[in-house]
N, C-alpha and C positions, 0 to 999 in steps of 0.2 A: 452295534458295529461288529463286523466279522473279525475272527481271530487273525493274528499275524501269520502269514505263510512263512514258516521257518524252513530254510534249506538245510541240506545235510552238512553245510559248513557252519562251524561255530561262529557266534556273533559277539562282537565287542559291546560292552556297556559304556555309555557316555552320559555324563551329567554336565549340562551347560548352564552356568549361572543360576543354579537351583537355589531358590530362596523359600523359606517357610516362616511365617509369622503367625502367632496366636494373639490376636488383638494387639497389645503393645509390646509383646515379647518376640524378639527375633531369634527363633530357635535354630535356624540354619541360614547362613548369610552368604548367598551368591557363591556357592561352591562349584568348582569345576573338577571333574574326575573322569579319567578314561581307564577302563580295565580290559585287558586283553582276554579273550575267551579262554576258559580253562584255568583261570587264575584263582588261587585261594587267597582272598583278601580279608584282612581283619580291620574293622573300624574300631580304633582304640582311643579311649579317653575317659575322663571322670564323669560322674553322674551329671546330667544336664548339659552335656557338651554338644548335643545334636545328633549323636550317632544313631540312636534308635529312630528318631524322626526321619533321618536320611533313609534308613532301611525301610521304614513304613511307606515313604514316598515312592521308593523303587517298586515295592510290592503293590502299591495302589490302595493301601489302607489309610493313607493321608493324602489329601490334595496338595499339590505344590502351589505356592503363592505366585511364583514366577519362575521362568526358566523352562528347560526341556530335558526329558530323559529319553534316550534312544537306545534301542537294542538293534545292533547292526545299523541299518539306515532308516529304521522305523521309529517314529516318535510314539512312545507307549504311554506317556503320562495322561493321555485322554482315553485310554482303554480301561475297562473294568479289570480287577485283579485276575480273574480266571482266563483272560484273553491276552495276558502280557508275556507269556512264556516264562514266568517266574513262579516260584512256590516258596511259601514262608513257613518255617517251623517256629512256633511260638515258645516263649520262655517257660510257660506253665504246661506245655505239651498239648493242652486242650483236647484230650481224648474224651470220647463219649463213654460215660460210665456204664450205659446199658448195652453197649456193643462189645463183642469179643474182639480179639486182636485182628483177625482176618477181615471182619466187617468194618472195623475202624480204618484199616489201611485201604480197603476197597471203596470207602464212602465217596471219595471224589469221582470215581468212575460211575458209581450209582447215580450221582447228580448229573452225569453226562448221558444217562439213559442206557448204559452198557448192561447187558444181561448178567445175571448173578454168576453163572458158571464161568463166563469169560473174565469178569472182574475178580473172582476168587482165584482163578488161575494166575492172573497177573500179581495179585496181592501175595500169593504164596511164594512166587519167585522173589519178590522184593523182601519178604520176611526172611527168606533163606539168605539173602545177601547181607542182612544185618544180624544174622545169627539168632533169629527168633522163629525158626521153622517149627520147633517143638512146642511152641506156646500159642498156636493159632486160635485155640478154643478158649483161652483164658481171658478174663475180663481185667480191665485196668487195676482194680483194687487187689487183684491176685498177683500183681507184678511189682518188682522192686523199682526204685527210681531209675536205675540204669536201663532196665527192660522197658519201662514206659517211654524212655527217651528213644530207644531203638524203634519202637512202634511208631512214635510220632515222626521219626526220621523217614521210616518206610512210607508212611502216608504222604509225606511231602515229596517223595521221589516218584510215586506211582504215576503221576501225570507227565513224567519225562520232561521236566523243565529245562530251559537253557541256563537258568540261574537259580540256585538254592539260597534262600535268605534265612539266616539263623540268628535269633535274638537271645544272646547270652545263654546258649544251650547247655553249658556245663555248670552254671552257677549253683544249681540245686544239688549237685552231687558231692559226695565226700571226696577228700583230696586224692585218695588212691584211685578211685573210680574215675575221677576227673582226668587224671593222667592217662589212664587206659583208654577212655573214650576219645580223648583228643588224638591219640594215635590212630584209633579206628576211623575217626572222621577224616583225617588226612589221607589214610590209605584208601578209603571209599572215594574221596574226591579224585584221587589220582586214577583209580580204576574207571570211574565214570567219565572223567575228562570234561566235566562241566564246571562252570564258575560257581564258587561258594563265596558268599559275603557274610561274614561272621562278626557280630557285635560283641565286644567284650571290654571290661575295664581291667582285665588281668594282663600285665605286661608279659609274664611268663607264657601265658596261653598264646598271645599274639606272636611272640618270637618263635615259639615251637611250631606253629601251624602254618604261618603265612608265606606266600610268595611276595606279597605286597602288604605293607602296613600303612594305614591312613590314620595319622594322629590328629585328633580333633580337640578343640577347646573353644568354649564360648560361641559355638555355632560356626566356627571357621576351621579350615584345614591348616594345621601347623607344619606338617611334613608328610610327604608321600615317598616311601622308599622301601627297599627290601630290608628284611630284618637285620642283616649285618650292618648296613649303613645307619639304620635307625639307632642301633645300639652303639656303634663305634663313632658315628659322625652326626650327632644331633645338631640340628640347625640353630636352635635357640635355647634359651634357658628353660622354657616350659618343657620341651621335649626331653632335655637332659635330666630334669628333675622327675618328670612323670614316668619315663621309661625306667629311671632309677640307676643305681650303681655308679653315679657320677657326682663328683664335687664340682662346684662352681667357684672359680678363683678369679680375682681381679689383679691384673698385672699392668701397671702403668695406665690405669683407667680403661683397660679393655678386658672383656670377659672371656673366659675360656672354660671348657669342660675337661675334666680329667677323670678317667675311670677309677673307681675305688681300689680295684686290684692293681692299678698302676700308681697308686699313691702310697708312699712309704711313710709310716709313722714310727719314729724312733726316739729313744730317750734324749732329753736335752740336758746339757751340763749346767746351764744357767737359765734363769727366768728373764725373758725379754718380751717386748711387744709381739714378737713373732713366735712366742712359745705358747702352747696350749696345754691343757690338763685333761687327761683321760676322764671322760664322764660316763661312759657306758661300754660294756664288753658283752658281746652276744655270740654264743657258740652256734655255728652253722654247719657242723660236721667237719668237712675237710678244711674249712677256713673259719677264721674268727673275725667277726665284724667289730672294729674298734672305733668308737666315736670320741673325739677330743674337742673341747670348747676353748675358744680364745677369750681374752679379757672383755672384748666387746660383744660376747655371747654368740658370735658366729661359730660355725661348726665345720669340722673336716672329718671325713670317715675313711677307713681303710679296711680292705679285706686281706687278712694276713694268713698265710698257711700255718696250720696248727703247730708244726715243728718249729717254725721261726718264732711264733708267738711264745712257745714254751722256752725257747732259748733266751729271749729278751726279758722274760718275767715282767710283763707289763701289768699294772694294777690300776684300779680306780684312784685318781688323784696324782698319778705319775706325770711329771712335766715332760712334754714331748714336743717335737717339731715335725712338720710335714715337709716332704720333699718329693720331687717327681722329675722325670726326664723331659726336656723341652719338646722332643719329638712326639710325645704322647699327649700334648695339649691340643685341644680342638677349639678353634676360634668360633665364637657364637655371634649370630646376628643380633643387632640391637633390638 
């Protein structure tokens, strides 16, 4: 089948009732998603939620069981990976150990029959873009993890895809480099103006990188929103708990989410069914995370500024009560 004819106009990605099953396991269950061209999207969720299967179906490395995947007006799920207008950067980078950096990056062009001089010229340009121009002759074993990631990223970009697919690209890096690389990924995406779809189980990563976050659980989409609304307006209990920093409270039989930093934990004068006892205190720099447990073993948590924490002298075992302002409660779907 011939490759898709891509125009100079960016193309939206659309998933229509996409389903994937492995024998008796429904990995992805009839999901619908539309991403505007040029979006940085994170698929966020726990292990086994279907996010990597979704990414691999878009790439063409997994066949869909039913549904359609479209790039612009073109159905691409019947095309081989190389003709979809997508490119995938794998979690383990998958660099060839016997090739140096420039030949690793140029390899997709070699497979297309492009002459060595031309493919090296293009590879050199891309390596400069990812700050690896001085390492062209080095082999993967001579590179750090962050440098290997840059080379893998350059190889993914050399075919000029409409969509770059990234499978947990930062998971193997140390915390400092992870933060640095996520800034570089975001900057690169904005410079290129192409769609990035990034699989992660890290809430911080998704919130920092995305224009759009797709929260997944058990093969289904729980919520699609921008990072601000995902964090401040979770739709249901799963999103509130998974994205984190929320308490779930029951008021007159209805569930609400309340952010931990909007939850006040203060000393209680008397012990009552509504009184909890501080069970954990965790220093987090500018704020202190305080956990308190009720008699029924349910828990409430608060993020307290360090100066206020010191003023109140809270300790493990201190009886406390939790309070919040009504306007900060977010109603949750059943």
